[in-house]
N, C-alpha and C positions, 0 to 999 in steps of 0.2 A: 564537138567530138570526147568523149569517154576522156577521161580524169582532166582533160583543159577549167582551165582555169576561170570561175564565170568575171568579166568583162567589171572592173570595180563603177562603183557610180563617179562621176566628179565630183571633188566635193561643189558643194553650193558657194557661193558667198554671204560675207551675214548679211542681215539685214539694216538697210544703211536709216536709218528716223535721224530728224531732226525734231529739233524740241521748238512751237510751238513761239516761239517770243513779238512776235506781234502786236501783244495788245495789251502790255506794256506790263500785267496781271502778275509775271516769274519777278519781271524787276521789280515793282514795287515788294513785295510777297518775301525775298530775301531780304536784301536792301532795309527793309520797314519791317525785321524781324531784328538784322540790326546794328543799327538806328535807335529802335525802341529797349533795346538789350546796353547798348553804350549808356544810349545819354536817361535812360532810370538809374542803374547801377551808380552810374557817378553823383549823380539827384542823394543818392539814399544815403551811400558811402559820406557823399559832401556833408550831408545833413546829424550825419549818423556820426559824425568827425569831433563835431560841438557842444558833442553828450548834453540832447535836447531835451532827454529821453523818447522809452518807445515813440508811443503816441503822435509827435512829432517825424519822424521818420517816417512812419504810415501812414501820420495827414499827406509827408510831400513825395512818396511815392506812391498815396493814391494821387493829387493835383498831376503831379510829371506824369503821369498813365496819360488820364484822365485827356490829360492836354493837350502832350503830343501826340496819343493819337485819334485826334478830333483835329487837329491843326494841319497834321500832316497829311490825312489821307485829301485832308481842303485841297491846301497845296497842289494833293494828286491831279488832283481833281480839275483846276483849272492850267496846270502849267498840257497837261495832256489834253485837255478842255482849246483847248491856246495850240497847239503844234498841231491838233488833227484839222481844226477852223484856216489856221494857214497852208494844208497843203491842199485843201479843199477849193480857194481863194484863188491859189499858184492853176490849181485844176482846171478849173473856170479859164481864168488869161490862157493857159495849152488852149483849152475847147474850141473857144473863140481864138485862135489864133490860125487854127487849122482849119475853121472853118468859111475862115479870109484870106489867107494866107499859103493856102494845102503848096503850092508850088515851093517858096520861100522854106517850110517845114520840112519838105519833105532833104534838100537841096543841106537841110541842118544838121537829120538824121542821114543820111550818105557824108556823109564832115564825120561826126560820128564814127559810126562803121570802117571805113577808111583809119582814121586815124586810130584805129585800133589792125585798122593791118590785114585787115578782108581789101581780099581786091577788088575795082570796082565793079567792070561786069556782079563779082558775084553779087558783093552791095547792093548794085544797083537795082536788081534776081529778089533781092531783103526788104528792100523800099519798097518796091508799086505792091509787092502782095502785101505786106506792113498796112498802108496807103486806103488800100484799096478798101479797107476793113474800120470805119470812120472810126468803132469803138475802142476797136486789136490798136487806130494808131494814136486814140489819145491814151493807150495803156500806157503802150510804146516807148513814146515821149515823158510819158512821167519819169519814168526807170530809167530812160536813158540821159535822157534832159535834164532832171529837179533832180531823178535820186532815190524817189519815192516813193513805192508800190500805191497804186491806187484805192486796193486793195486790202490797205496793212496799215492806217492811219491810227490806231490805236482804241479805246472803248476806254473814256474821260471814268465812266461807272465803276469798268473792268478793275483800273490802276488803282481808285477813292477806295475801296473794299477791300481788296490786297494788303493796301493800305492804310487802314486801317487797323482789320483786324491783325499783320504783321505784327505793325508797332503794340499794340490790344499782350498781345504773348511775349513780342517781350518784355516787355517793362515792366511783368506780373509776376518775373521769374524772379529778380529776385526781388521783388516786393517778399514776397512768400515767407522768407521767414520770419519777416517778423509783424506776421500776422497771425504766428502763433507763437511769437517767444522776441523778447527786446536783448537789451545791453550783445556785448562778448560774441553770445556767442549765434543773435540774427546773425554779425554782424563779421564774423565769419562764414554763416552759410549765404549770406548774402554775394561777397567774393568767390568765394569756392562755385556754387550757380554759374556766376556770372564768368567766367571764365571759363568751364565747362559747357555751355551752350556758346559760347566765342568759338571753344576749339572746336566744338558741332557745328557751327552755322562757315564758320572754313575752311573744315573738309567737305561743306555741302557745296560749295562755290567752288574750292575746288573740283571736285566727280564731275559740275553744270561743269567748267567750262575746259577743264582735259586739263589745269597744270600739275602739282602736285599739289598733291591731298595735304602732309604734313605742313609744305610749308606754309598754305593762306591758311589752314590753319592756327600755325603758327605767332604768322603776320594780323590772323583778330584779336589774339589772344596778347598778345604786347600791343594794342591800340590799346583793348577791350581793360586794359592794365593801371595802363599812361594814363590813359585818361580818373579814369578812376580813382586810380592814387593823386591825382595830381587835389583831385577835388577830394579827400580825404584828409588829405594836407595841408589844403586852405582854410577846409571848414574847422581842423582841430585849430589853426591860429586865432583863427576869431575868435574861436568859443572859449580856448584860451585868453585870450587880450580882452576878453569882457569880460573875465571872472563868471563866463556861465558850463 
């Protein structure tokens, strides 16, 4: 009809996305960056506090970068691989149980659903549908009984590579002032870079976790500042105590 306002389109809900964290790469990357930064800025400032000279501080920083990146990368590979192998072992145990004692496994799944408040008749219908497909039964028992997704056991290679590069990136940042200078100016440069990067990591963590970005950034800054301050004070005390 003339003059009639057109019907408004109903608002579409925002797209609902989840980040894929199952492979361990995100966790290794973010925490690797934080670990590399805090560890190496503390090491650099601890050595710088003893006033040994620029070359020694650079050597310590490079050694910390290389050792930290390789050791943490290897540790991440071993831990994720061990976790994945443990999950696979438990999955094989569950596969064997489903094959040998299907009735018992059916009753276990039925009990789980009933404890969650699902009506028994509905739960029985669900369980019978699940148990009719061996692979679906295995995946469902893994999630409901063992507590993990068999399709998301983590990639040790992905976690190791992410850990290596993120730790190296975090560790190299406070070293930059010592690659182009030395003394007080380089020390101040490491402090500034360390605090700014710590704040950026905290901001990123706050954004990704949905928590307060300012509070998370402040927390990261405080952690980095305390670690660097303590090691700088120890280095200065030891350096003065030995007359160097």
